Backbone as ProteinMPNN parsed JSONL, in Angstrom:
{"seq_chain_A": "XXXXXXXXXXXXXXXXXXXXXXXXXXXXXXXXXXXXXXXXXXXXXXXXXXXXXXXXXXXXXXXXXXXXXXXXXXXXXXXXXXXXXXXXXXXXXXXXXXXXXXXXXXXXXXXXXXXXXXXXXXXXXXXXXXXXXXXXXXXXXXXXXXXXXXXXXXXXXXXXXXXXXXXXXXXXXXXXXXXXXXXXXXXXXXXXXX", "coords_chain_A": {"N_chain_A": [[-110.639, -72.909, 30.845], [-107.343, -71.816, 30.806], [-104.945, -71.842, 33.419], [-102.79, -69.378, 34.729], [-100.507, -66.609, 34.47], [-101.92, -63.346, 34.571], [-102.552, -61.415, 31.589], [-101.333, -58.844, 31.665], [-99.389, -59.24, 33.644], [-97.874, -61.22, 32.401], [-96.853, -59.83, 30.2], [-95.338, -57.929, 31.528], [-93.48, -59.586, 32.778], [-92.163, -60.59, 30.512], [-90.956, -58.242, 29.574], [-89.154, -57.714, 31.686], [-87.593, -60.019, 31.474], [-86.457, -59.627, 28.914], [-84.998, -57.264, 29.411], [-83.216, -58.245, 31.319], [-81.787, -60.132, 29.786], [-80.598, -58.42, 27.939], [-78.967, -56.964, 29.687], [-77.224, -58.978, 30.538], [-75.935, -59.5, 28.139], [-74.554, -57.135, 27.782], [-72.806, -57.165, 29.869], [-70.297, -58.187, 29.408], [-68.624, -56.603, 27.625], [-66.012, -56.053, 26.902], [-63.23, -58.114, 26.406], [-61.724, -60.097, 28.962], [-58.932, -58.671, 30.47], [-57.018, -60.121, 31.598], [-55.147, -62.736, 30.497], [-55.256, -65.377, 31.153], [-53.287, -67.392, 31.232], [-51.999, -68.722, 33.351], [-50.806, -70.676, 36.14], [-52.522, -72.893, 35.788], [-52.8, -73.067, 33.083], [-54.978, -73.186, 31.369], [-56.143, -71.402, 29.654], [-58.327, -69.891, 30.33], [-59.842, -66.868, 31.393], [-58.729, -65.055, 34.264], [-59.958, -63.252, 35.914], [-62.878, -61.178, 36.486], [-64.161, -59.299, 33.732], [-63.693, -55.846, 32.874], [-65.672, -53.293, 31.367], [-65.699, -51.854, 28.142], [-65.519, -51.885, 25.295], [-67.223, -53.28, 22.427], [-66.332, -55.236, 20.695], [-65.746, -58.602, 20.266], [-63.087, -60.798, 21.268], [-61.371, -63.55, 20.042], [-60.659, -66.365, 22.085], [-57.646, -67.905, 22.871], [-56.874, -71.328, 22.531], [-55.69, -73.627, 24.808], [-52.993, -75.828, 24.276], [-53.292, -79.259, 24.764], [-51.619, -80.746, 27.553], [-50.277, -83.214, 27.118], [-49.758, -83.057, 24.417], [-48.007, -81.009, 23.973], [-45.085, -79.413, 22.699], [-41.586, -78.902, 23.128], [-40.373, -75.622, 22.997], [-38.374, -74.496, 20.302], [-36.304, -72.665, 20.977], [-36.013, -72.922, 23.678], [-33.86, -73.705, 25.324], [-32.179, -71.512, 25.421], [-33.452, -69.532, 26.843], [-32.971, -68.926, 29.646], [-30.387, -67.976, 29.43], [-30.645, -65.636, 28.089], [-30.447, -62.027, 28.063], [-31.351, -60.406, 31.026], [-33.742, -57.821, 31.531], [-34.427, -54.846, 33.206], [-34.797, -55.943, 35.813], [-37.046, -57.432, 38.245], [-40.585, -57.034, 38.384], [-44.018, -55.961, 38.857], [-46.267, -57.85, 36.89], [-47.829, -56.975, 33.825], [-49.637, -58.625, 32.837], [-51.932, -61.4, 33.401], [-53.692, -60.432, 35.358], [-52.068, -58.995, 37.063], [-51.203, -60.597, 39.14], [-48.775, -61.838, 39.373], [-45.175, -61.528, 39.506], [-42.913, -60.259, 37.051], [-40.243, -60.991, 34.779], [-38.31, -59.687, 32.266], [-36.623, -60.862, 29.419], [-34.158, -60.698, 26.852], [-32.923, -61.675, 23.622], [-29.771, -61.644, 21.78], [-30.324, -60.359, 19.307], [-32.361, -58.687, 20.061], [-31.191, -56.838, 21.672], [-31.254, -54.068, 21.716], [-33.584, -53.421, 22.945], [-34.103, -52.009, 25.411], [-33.554, -49.451, 24.665], [-35.463, -48.551, 22.969], [-37.06, -46.403, 20.662], [-39.53, -44.301, 19.114], [-40.474, -45.444, 15.925], [-38.252, -47.021, 15.608], [-36.929, -50.185, 14.784], [-36.639, -53.611, 15.668], [-34.444, -56.258, 14.625], [-35.293, -59.033, 12.419], [-35.619, -62.13, 14.018], [-35.305, -61.277, 16.574], [-36.023, -61.837, 19.998], [-38.214, -61.479, 22.635], [-38.878, -62.237, 25.864], [-41.041, -62.938, 28.572], [-41.026, -63.949, 31.827], [-43.145, -65.312, 34.36], [-43.654, -65.093, 37.828], [-44.544, -66.254, 41.114], [-44.943, -63.913, 43.769], [-41.893, -63.104, 45.275], [-40.744, -65.551, 44.699], [-38.706, -67.824, 42.797], [-39.791, -69.635, 41.128], [-41.17, -70.421, 37.981], [-44.229, -69.729, 36.469], [-45.316, -69.354, 33.984], [-44.404, -68.446, 30.607], [-44.345, -65.684, 28.432], [-43.841, -65.078, 25.112], [-42.407, -63.184, 22.505], [-41.546, -63.379, 19.208], [-39.742, -62.174, 16.582], [-40.604, -62.629, 13.328], [-40.745, -61.652, 10.775], [-40.319, -58.568, 8.923], [-42.443, -56.791, 9.737], [-43.813, -58.417, 11.487], [-44.676, -60.327, 14.284], [-44.424, -63.285, 16.215], [-46.477, -64.699, 18.614], [-46.271, -66.461, 21.638], [-47.224, -68.745, 24.212], [-45.65, -70.236, 26.839], [-45.367, -73.105, 28.896], [-44.325, -73.845, 32.339], [-42.275, -75.693, 31.864], [-41.23, -74.879, 29.531], [-42.539, -75.618, 27.24], [-44.609, -75.33, 24.352], [-47.575, -73.876, 25.025], [-49.583, -72.433, 23.879], [-50.046, -70.945, 20.691], [-51.504, -70.114, 18.586], [-54.258, -68.066, 17.556], [-53.905, -65.977, 19.394], [-55.151, -63.481, 19.666], [-55.727, -61.385, 21.427], [-53.211, -60.67, 22.363], [-52.021, -59.861, 19.932], [-53.693, -57.712, 19.208], [-53.368, -55.898, 21.363], [-50.568, -55.399, 21.33], [-50.36, -54.262, 18.824], [-50.921, -51.662, 19.265], [-48.724, -50.719, 20.532], [-45.986, -48.444, 20.96], [-43.434, -48.906, 19.851], [-42.381, -50.744, 17.434], [-44.266, -52.835, 17.853], [-43.786, -53.268, 20.503], [-43.827, -52.389, 23.957], [-41.727, -51.633, 25.456], [-39.205, -51.262, 28.066], [-39.643, -49.868, 31.418], [-38.901, -46.327, 31.811], [-36.772, -45.969, 33.637], [-35.395, -48.285, 33.597], [-32.719, -50.637, 33.676], [-30.325, -52.695, 32.039], [-29.829, -55.719, 33.482], [-26.94, -57.368, 34.835], [-25.815, -60.397, 33.235]], "CA_chain_A": [[-109.76, -71.758, 30.806], [-106.012, -72.166, 31.311], [-104.475, -71.06, 34.566], [-101.49, -68.766, 34.495], [-100.388, -65.206, 34.819], [-102.753, -62.458, 33.768], [-101.858, -60.881, 30.42], [-100.476, -57.723, 32.07], [-98.235, -59.8, 34.346], [-97.052, -61.913, 31.405], [-96.141, -58.815, 29.425], [-94.342, -57.352, 32.425], [-92.45, -60.602, 32.941], [-91.387, -60.618, 29.268], [-90.126, -57.033, 29.541], [-88.057, -57.932, 32.626], [-86.723, -61.034, 30.886], [-85.705, -58.986, 27.832], [-84.014, -56.364, 30.021], [-82.188, -59.084, 31.934], [-80.938, -60.681, 28.729], [-79.77, -57.323, 27.431], [-77.941, -56.663, 30.693], [-76.215, -60.04, 30.487], [-75.17, -59.311, 26.915], [-73.697, -55.97, 27.931], [-71.904, -57.324, 31.006], [-68.955, -58.573, 28.978], [-68.368, -55.875, 26.393], [-64.598, -56.136, 26.583], [-62.687, -59.354, 26.94], [-60.908, -60.075, 30.162], [-57.559, -58.277, 30.164], [-56.172, -61.225, 32.035], [-55.155, -63.691, 29.408], [-55.568, -66.689, 31.691], [-52.264, -68.42, 31.016], [-51.274, -68.864, 34.608], [-50.352, -72.018, 36.501], [-53.371, -73.962, 35.269], [-52.568, -73.15, 31.642], [-56.19, -73.604, 30.691], [-56.588, -70.394, 28.713], [-59.494, -69.176, 30.809], [-59.533, -65.628, 32.075], [-58.576, -65.244, 35.701], [-60.709, -62.273, 36.685], [-63.987, -60.611, 35.733], [-63.777, -58.253, 32.796], [-64.314, -54.541, 32.936], [-66.363, -53.159, 30.092], [-65.542, -50.628, 27.383], [-65.712, -52.038, 23.859], [-68.133, -54.366, 22.099], [-65.75, -56.203, 19.777], [-65.233, -59.786, 20.959], [-61.771, -61.289, 20.884], [-61.323, -65.002, 20.222], [-59.772, -66.842, 23.137], [-56.748, -68.966, 22.435], [-57.107, -72.622, 23.158], [-54.45, -74.229, 25.3], [-52.626, -77.135, 23.726], [-53.281, -80.232, 25.864], [-50.271, -80.981, 28.086], [-49.663, -84.389, 26.478], [-49.422, -82.742, 23.024], [-47.103, -79.857, 23.915], [-43.708, -79.642, 22.263], [-40.632, -77.931, 23.651], [-40.087, -74.527, 22.082], [-37.015, -74.686, 19.777], [-35.317, -71.787, 21.626], [-36.184, -73.059, 25.133], [-32.575, -73.845, 26.015], [-31.49, -70.225, 25.554], [-34.241, -68.566, 27.614], [-32.286, -68.499, 30.868], [-29.147, -67.288, 29.073], [-30.943, -64.336, 27.496], [-30.137, -60.908, 28.943], [-32.485, -59.86, 31.781], [-33.957, -56.38, 31.398], [-35.164, -54.119, 34.243], [-35.089, -56.671, 37.047], [-38.403, -57.954, 38.374], [-41.608, -56.066, 38.741], [-45.357, -56.511, 38.678], [-46.602, -58.157, 35.504], [-48.984, -56.324, 33.232], [-50.489, -59.738, 32.421], [-52.452, -62.29, 34.45], [-54.333, -59.588, 36.382], [-51.061, -58.462, 37.97], [-51.005, -61.506, 40.279], [-47.413, -62.363, 39.393], [-44.069, -60.66, 39.124], [-42.383, -60.643, 35.751], [-38.87, -60.652, 34.414], [-38.18, -59.654, 30.809], [-35.311, -61.267, 28.902], [-34.035, -60.484, 25.41], [-31.763, -62.314, 22.997], [-28.805, -60.702, 21.198], [-30.979, -59.57, 18.263], [-33.25, -57.715, 20.709], [-30.399, -56.147, 22.698], [-31.614, -52.645, 21.736], [-34.927, -53.329, 23.53], [-34.236, -50.976, 26.442], [-33.32, -48.146, 24.05], [-36.45, -48.357, 21.914], [-37.674, -45.099, 20.425], [-40.523, -44.388, 18.042], [-40.064, -45.794, 14.558], [-37.097, -47.921, 15.608], [-37.341, -51.577, 14.602], [-35.68, -54.663, 15.993], [-34.266, -57.123, 13.454], [-35.905, -60.359, 12.391], [-34.876, -63.021, 14.909], [-35.364, -60.75, 17.937], [-36.917, -62.549, 20.917], [-38.473, -60.836, 23.919], [-39.609, -63.224, 26.668], [-41.403, -62.499, 29.919], [-41.36, -65.051, 32.74], [-44.051, -64.918, 35.439], [-43.259, -65.735, 39.084], [-45.244, -65.831, 42.329], [-44.181, -62.903, 44.498], [-40.817, -63.589, 46.124], [-40.322, -66.904, 44.327], [-38.041, -67.968, 41.504], [-40.558, -70.594, 40.323], [-41.813, -69.834, 36.807], [-45.548, -70.317, 36.221], [-45.542, -69.3, 32.539], [-43.573, -67.544, 29.81], [-44.954, -65.076, 27.249], [-42.717, -64.868, 24.206], [-42.597, -62.546, 21.204], [-40.438, -63.735, 18.326], [-39.92, -61.435, 15.328], [-40.434, -63.588, 12.236], [-40.676, -60.895, 9.521], [-40.094, -57.155, 9.205], [-43.569, -56.213, 10.479], [-44.617, -59.518, 12.031], [-44.211, -61.013, 15.485], [-45.131, -64.507, 16.606], [-46.746, -64.696, 20.053], [-46.352, -67.808, 22.201], [-47.319, -68.951, 25.652], [-44.928, -71.448, 27.222], [-45.625, -73.567, 30.261], [-43.089, -73.766, 33.133], [-41.238, -76.566, 31.293], [-40.866, -74.23, 28.263], [-43.242, -76.248, 26.119], [-45.579, -74.409, 23.771], [-48.925, -74.084, 25.548], [-50.482, -71.8, 22.906], [-49.355, -70.11, 19.712], [-52.47, -69.667, 17.587], [-55.415, -67.334, 18.067], [-53.562, -65.097, 20.506], [-55.602, -62.196, 19.139], [-55.627, -60.343, 22.444], [-51.805, -60.236, 22.31], [-51.82, -59.15, 18.666], [-54.416, -56.438, 19.242], [-52.753, -54.995, 22.332], [-49.233, -55.011, 20.874], [-50.493, -53.413, 17.635], [-50.992, -50.288, 19.763], [-47.46, -50.369, 21.189], [-45.317, -47.376, 20.212], [-42.114, -49.245, 19.335], [-42.259, -52.038, 16.75], [-45.155, -53.766, 18.561], [-43.277, -53.446, 21.863], [-44.035, -51.259, 24.847], [-40.418, -51.271, 25.981], [-39.067, -51.284, 29.525], [-39.881, -48.569, 32.055], [-37.823, -45.38, 31.506], [-35.638, -46.071, 34.558], [-34.875, -49.655, 33.554], [-31.33, -50.898, 33.323], [-30.104, -54.107, 31.736], [-29.136, -56.369, 34.601], [-25.847, -58.229, 34.376], [-26.289, -61.771, 33.0]], "C_chain_A": [[-108.431, -72.136, 31.465], [-105.634, -71.257, 32.461], [-103.107, -70.485, 34.22], [-101.499, -67.328, 34.921], [-101.366, -64.397, 33.996], [-101.902, -61.856, 32.651], [-100.907, -59.749, 30.801], [-99.228, -58.236, 32.781], [-97.313, -60.518, 33.383], [-96.231, -60.923, 30.599], [-95.037, -58.189, 30.27], [-93.169, -58.317, 32.605], [-91.559, -60.665, 31.704], [-90.469, -59.405, 29.153], [-88.924, -57.207, 30.467], [-87.073, -58.967, 32.101], [-85.85, -60.416, 29.796], [-84.635, -58.054, 28.394], [-82.878, -57.146, 30.673], [-81.237, -59.662, 30.909], [-80.043, -59.61, 28.13], [-78.651, -56.995, 28.41], [-76.848, -57.715, 30.685], [-75.341, -59.885, 29.258], [-74.201, -58.158, 27.021], [-72.641, -56.168, 29.011], [-70.486, -57.666, 30.59], [-68.648, -57.925, 27.634], [-66.916, -55.97, 25.968], [-64.069, -57.431, 27.155], [-61.826, -59.097, 28.162], [-59.483, -59.682, 29.798], [-56.562, -59.275, 30.712], [-56.25, -62.287, 30.964], [-55.281, -65.125, 29.871], [-54.517, -67.758, 31.508], [-51.384, -68.518, 32.239], [-50.926, -70.312, 34.876], [-51.214, -73.137, 35.94], [-53.204, -74.133, 33.774], [-53.794, -73.516, 30.852], [-56.741, -72.573, 29.727], [-57.81, -69.626, 29.153], [-59.062, -67.921, 31.53], [-59.541, -65.822, 33.576], [-59.431, -64.294, 36.519], [-61.859, -61.74, 35.852], [-63.506, -59.471, 34.851], [-64.386, -56.925, 33.193], [-64.859, -54.294, 31.538], [-66.078, -51.822, 29.43], [-65.845, -50.801, 25.906], [-66.543, -53.271, 23.561], [-67.509, -55.442, 21.235], [-65.204, -57.411, 20.525], [-63.864, -60.189, 20.425], [-61.771, -62.797, 21.078], [-60.332, -65.37, 21.317], [-58.91, -67.962, 22.58], [-57.083, -70.245, 23.185], [-55.767, -73.206, 23.57], [-54.232, -75.571, 24.623], [-52.623, -78.117, 24.897], [-51.849, -80.581, 26.266], [-49.574, -82.131, 27.371], [-49.211, -84.101, 25.048], [-48.435, -81.587, 22.888], [-45.701, -80.274, 23.511], [-42.82, -78.556, 22.85], [-40.37, -76.877, 22.584], [-38.644, -74.658, 21.609], [-35.94, -73.829, 20.456], [-35.35, -71.908, 23.149], [-34.862, -73.078, 25.886], [-31.875, -72.503, 26.229], [-32.249, -69.215, 26.414], [-33.495, -68.042, 28.837], [-31.008, -67.721, 30.567], [-29.4, -65.918, 28.445], [-30.735, -63.236, 28.534], [-31.379, -60.425, 29.682], [-32.542, -58.343, 31.618], [-34.789, -55.913, 32.583], [-35.515, -54.9, 35.503], [-36.491, -57.241, 37.061], [-39.35, -56.844, 38.755], [-42.966, -56.69, 38.547], [-45.655, -56.73, 37.197], [-47.831, -57.376, 35.07], [-49.998, -57.373, 32.785], [-51.032, -60.469, 33.642], [-52.997, -61.513, 35.644], [-53.348, -59.047, 37.41], [-50.77, -59.344, 39.174], [-49.566, -61.967, 40.422], [-46.411, -61.258, 39.129], [-43.552, -61.154, 37.784], [-40.919, -60.258, 35.645], [-38.805, -60.744, 32.895], [-36.753, -60.038, 30.449], [-35.317, -61.051, 27.391], [-32.827, -61.244, 24.877], [-30.875, -61.235, 22.374], [-29.458, -59.791, 20.155], [-31.89, -58.491, 18.847], [-32.512, -56.88, 21.751], [-30.703, -54.65, 22.772], [-32.985, -52.408, 22.377], [-35.058, -52.176, 24.527], [-34.044, -49.57, 25.882], [-34.343, -47.837, 22.97], [-36.949, -46.921, 21.869], [-38.644, -45.264, 19.269], [-39.864, -44.627, 16.698], [-38.792, -46.635, 14.496], [-37.616, -49.349, 15.518], [-36.234, -52.51, 15.062], [-35.568, -55.58, 14.784], [-35.067, -58.423, 13.576], [-35.017, -61.288, 13.216], [-34.861, -62.534, 16.351], [-36.374, -61.553, 18.751], [-36.989, -61.755, 22.212], [-39.35, -61.805, 24.701], [-39.86, -62.667, 28.059], [-41.772, -63.723, 30.749], [-42.228, -64.499, 33.862], [-43.763, -65.767, 36.667], [-44.219, -65.334, 40.201], [-44.346, -64.843, 43.076], [-43.144, -63.547, 45.417], [-40.289, -64.97, 45.788], [-39.6, -66.879, 42.983], [-38.775, -68.957, 40.603], [-41.25, -69.864, 39.176], [-43.155, -70.527, 36.596], [-45.916, -70.28, 34.742], [-44.54, -68.337, 31.913], [-44.454, -66.985, 28.702], [-43.782, -64.678, 26.36], [-43.196, -64.165, 22.945], [-41.342, -62.83, 20.392], [-40.677, -63.032, 16.99], [-39.593, -62.354, 14.161], [-40.401, -62.933, 10.863], [-40.591, -59.419, 9.902], [-41.215, -56.524, 10.038], [-44.396, -57.28, 11.178], [-43.918, -60.197, 13.205], [-45.044, -62.262, 15.695], [-45.263, -64.468, 18.127], [-46.909, -66.132, 20.523], [-46.585, -67.73, 23.701], [-46.608, -70.266, 25.926], [-45.306, -71.822, 28.648], [-44.312, -73.522, 31.05], [-41.946, -74.629, 32.597], [-40.78, -76.079, 29.918], [-41.411, -74.961, 27.043], [-44.303, -75.277, 25.635], [-46.972, -74.784, 24.258], [-49.967, -73.469, 24.628], [-49.648, -70.963, 21.957], [-50.288, -69.625, 18.62], [-53.604, -68.94, 18.291], [-55.095, -66.509, 19.308], [-53.902, -63.66, 20.107], [-55.534, -61.073, 20.162], [-54.199, -59.795, 22.487], [-51.571, -59.367, 21.072], [-52.453, -57.771, 18.734], [-53.755, -55.454, 20.196], [-51.398, -54.495, 21.821], [-49.264, -54.218, 19.57], [-50.526, -51.941, 18.037], [-49.696, -49.835, 20.434], [-46.689, -49.366, 20.335], [-44.025, -47.768, 19.506], [-42.102, -50.632, 18.718], [-43.036, -53.139, 17.476], [-44.695, -54.058, 19.988], [-43.555, -52.189, 22.677], [-42.717, -50.783, 25.44], [-40.397, -51.293, 27.493], [-39.428, -49.925, 30.115], [-38.697, -47.644, 31.811], [-36.607, -45.517, 32.408], [-34.962, -47.433, 34.502], [-33.409, -49.687, 33.143], [-31.221, -52.365, 32.944], [-29.281, -54.688, 32.873], [-27.995, -57.212, 34.068], [-26.342, -59.665, 34.222], [-26.011, -62.698, 34.162]], "O_chain_A": [[-108.411, -72.709, 32.554], [-105.955, -70.069, 32.476], [-102.355, -71.101, 33.466], [-102.389, -66.881, 35.645], [-101.619, -64.727, 32.837], [-100.677, -61.797, 32.759], [-99.782, -59.703, 30.304], [-98.131, -57.728, 32.551], [-96.092, -60.439, 33.524], [-95.048, -61.151, 30.343], [-93.933, -57.948, 29.782], [-92.009, -57.907, 32.586], [-90.339, -60.779, 31.823], [-89.335, -59.523, 28.69], [-87.798, -56.887, 30.085], [-85.862, -58.816, 32.26], [-84.642, -60.653, 29.756], [-83.5, -58.048, 27.918], [-81.715, -56.752, 30.586], [-80.025, -59.685, 31.121], [-78.871, -59.857, 27.844], [-77.512, -56.773, 28.0], [-75.669, -57.385, 30.811], [-74.133, -60.113, 29.323], [-73.132, -58.192, 26.413], [-71.672, -55.411, 29.064], [-69.554, -57.448, 31.364], [-68.44, -58.611, 26.633], [-66.626, -55.967, 24.771], [-64.421, -57.807, 28.273], [-61.28, -58.01, 28.35], [-58.883, -60.291, 28.912], [-55.393, -59.27, 30.328], [-57.346, -62.688, 30.571], [-55.403, -66.02, 29.035], [-54.833, -68.942, 31.621], [-50.161, -68.406, 32.153], [-50.767, -71.096, 33.94], [-50.705, -74.218, 35.643], [-53.436, -75.219, 33.243], [-53.683, -74.098, 29.773], [-57.726, -72.848, 29.041], [-58.293, -68.776, 28.406], [-58.032, -67.908, 32.204], [-60.277, -66.659, 34.098], [-59.612, -64.515, 37.716], [-61.824, -61.839, 34.625], [-62.556, -58.766, 35.191], [-65.468, -56.88, 33.78], [-64.525, -55.034, 30.612], [-66.197, -50.774, 30.065], [-66.408, -49.882, 25.31], [-66.567, -54.21, 24.356], [-68.123, -56.494, 21.056], [-64.291, -57.267, 21.337], [-63.539, -59.942, 19.264], [-62.127, -63.283, 22.152], [-59.281, -64.742, 21.447], [-59.405, -68.859, 21.897], [-57.521, -70.218, 24.335], [-54.83, -73.268, 22.775], [-55.169, -76.345, 24.426], [-52.009, -77.836, 25.927], [-50.971, -80.697, 25.411], [-48.39, -82.026, 27.049], [-48.368, -84.823, 24.515], [-48.067, -81.229, 21.769], [-45.197, -81.323, 23.912], [-43.259, -77.423, 23.046], [-40.17, -77.201, 21.413], [-37.76, -74.91, 22.428], [-34.778, -74.233, 20.503], [-34.767, -71.073, 23.841], [-34.765, -72.518, 26.978], [-31.055, -72.38, 27.138], [-31.724, -68.135, 26.685], [-33.403, -66.83, 29.033], [-30.591, -66.889, 31.372], [-28.47, -65.128, 28.286], [-30.835, -63.481, 29.736], [-32.368, -60.067, 29.042], [-31.511, -57.673, 31.575], [-35.782, -56.558, 32.919], [-36.463, -54.534, 36.197], [-37.066, -57.505, 36.005], [-38.963, -55.848, 39.368], [-43.062, -57.838, 38.114], [-45.33, -55.889, 36.359], [-48.751, -57.148, 35.855], [-51.112, -57.024, 32.393], [-50.638, -60.189, 34.775], [-52.785, -61.893, 36.795], [-53.748, -58.68, 38.515], [-50.151, -58.887, 40.134], [-49.175, -62.44, 41.489], [-46.749, -60.198, 38.602], [-43.728, -62.319, 37.427], [-40.431, -59.347, 36.314], [-39.197, -61.753, 32.309], [-35.798, -59.598, 31.089], [-36.348, -61.202, 26.734], [-31.837, -61.434, 25.582], [-31.197, -60.049, 22.438], [-29.182, -58.592, 20.119], [-32.157, -57.486, 18.188], [-33.142, -56.279, 22.621], [-30.434, -54.024, 23.797], [-33.487, -51.285, 22.344], [-36.043, -51.439, 24.48], [-34.345, -48.592, 26.567], [-34.12, -46.955, 22.141], [-37.223, -46.308, 22.9], [-38.586, -46.25, 18.534], [-38.813, -44.062, 16.395], [-38.31, -46.926, 13.402], [-38.64, -49.677, 16.118], [-35.049, -52.236, 14.871], [-36.508, -55.671, 13.994], [-35.457, -58.844, 14.664], [-33.792, -61.228, 13.114], [-34.458, -63.268, 17.253], [-37.445, -61.905, 18.257], [-35.969, -61.407, 22.807], [-40.442, -62.156, 24.254], [-39.0, -62.009, 28.645], [-42.712, -64.446, 30.419], [-42.066, -63.349, 34.268], [-43.642, -66.989, 36.58], [-44.669, -64.189, 40.237], [-43.121, -64.943, 43.011], [-43.466, -64.416, 46.228], [-39.462, -65.508, 46.525], [-39.856, -66.017, 42.142], [-38.419, -69.103, 39.434], [-41.847, -68.807, 39.38], [-43.225, -71.755, 36.549], [-46.734, -71.08, 34.287], [-43.918, -67.525, 32.598], [-45.227, -67.725, 28.094], [-42.845, -64.018, 26.81], [-44.243, -64.496, 22.388], [-40.224, -62.558, 20.831], [-41.695, -63.265, 16.339], [-38.457, -62.805, 14.014], [-40.063, -63.59, 9.879], [-40.769, -59.062, 11.067], [-40.924, -55.779, 10.974], [-45.58, -57.06, 11.437], [-42.751, -60.583, 13.131], [-46.236, -62.284, 15.386], [-44.286, -64.234, 18.838], [-47.6, -66.927, 19.886], [-46.19, -66.77, 24.361], [-46.925, -71.289, 25.32], [-45.534, -70.957, 29.493], [-43.275, -73.19, 30.476], [-40.777, -74.332, 32.846], [-40.037, -76.772, 29.223], [-40.824, -74.925, 25.962], [-44.837, -74.491, 26.417], [-47.484, -75.86, 23.951], [-51.111, -73.924, 24.595], [-48.663, -70.345, 22.362], [-49.892, -68.796, 17.801], [-53.873, -69.172, 19.47], [-55.947, -66.362, 20.185], [-53.072, -62.755, 20.194], [-55.305, -59.921, 19.795], [-54.002, -58.589, 22.633], [-50.999, -58.281, 21.159], [-51.83, -56.777, 18.363], [-53.602, -54.281, 19.856], [-51.118, -53.298, 21.876], [-48.278, -53.56, 19.238], [-50.193, -51.071, 17.233], [-49.589, -48.685, 20.858], [-46.738, -49.438, 19.107], [-43.56, -47.028, 18.639], [-41.834, -51.609, 19.418], [-42.522, -54.238, 17.686], [-45.176, -55.006, 20.61], [-43.524, -51.074, 22.157], [-42.615, -49.638, 25.88], [-41.447, -51.338, 28.133], [-39.509, -48.936, 29.386], [-37.581, -48.128, 31.62], [-35.497, -45.204, 31.976], [-34.049, -47.703, 35.282], [-32.943, -48.858, 32.362], [-31.956, -53.196, 33.479], [-28.187, -54.214, 33.182], [-28.078, -57.722, 32.95], [-27.195, -60.108, 34.991], [-26.353, -63.88, 34.105]]}, "name": "protein", "num_of_chains": 1, "seq": "XXXXXXXXXXXXXXXXXXXXXXXXXXXXXXXXXXXXXXXXXXXXXXXXXXXXXXXXXXXXXXXXXXXXXXXXXXXXXXXXXXXXXXXXXXXXXXXXXXXXXXXXXXXXXXXXXXXXXXXXXXXXXXXXXXXXXXXXXXXXXXXXXXXXXXXXXXXXXXXXXXXXXXXXXXXXXXXXXXXXXXXXXXXXXXXXXX"}
């Protein structure tokens, strides 16, 4: 006769195992709202997820550092018009401050109203900084490439493209934005002098 757990204990153990597996499956119902493109640039989420929806979102894969190319508009990022000064970032679990910049085509960004559209060629870029520092840890860029289509990019501190494909979390969130896929600046925002 084989030694082991009695049948009742085995059945109980299986029930607990099944419940544990179900709990693990439910623990990550919604993807991490932190997109993980901070200083490490590894694409991994930075904080545990809270849970509300069951639909998984593919995670973008970071382009290896040795394979990154400079973004074609990198030279103009610093010259773009700053909007609303600095404030806490809505990205990266709020660990960094952000500064939004817009190019000439996106100059109406601070005046966005429902159903208003920015022209093709508009660029809205957000730099992320440690609190009180001017050092940039990453850039999130939206570039309008067609009437109803934006291209989302993640740039590293050297303004090289760290990710540009499979940024589904960006696409999904900005699809809910009220103004041409943009949330717009806070109501009290002012365009800072260049």
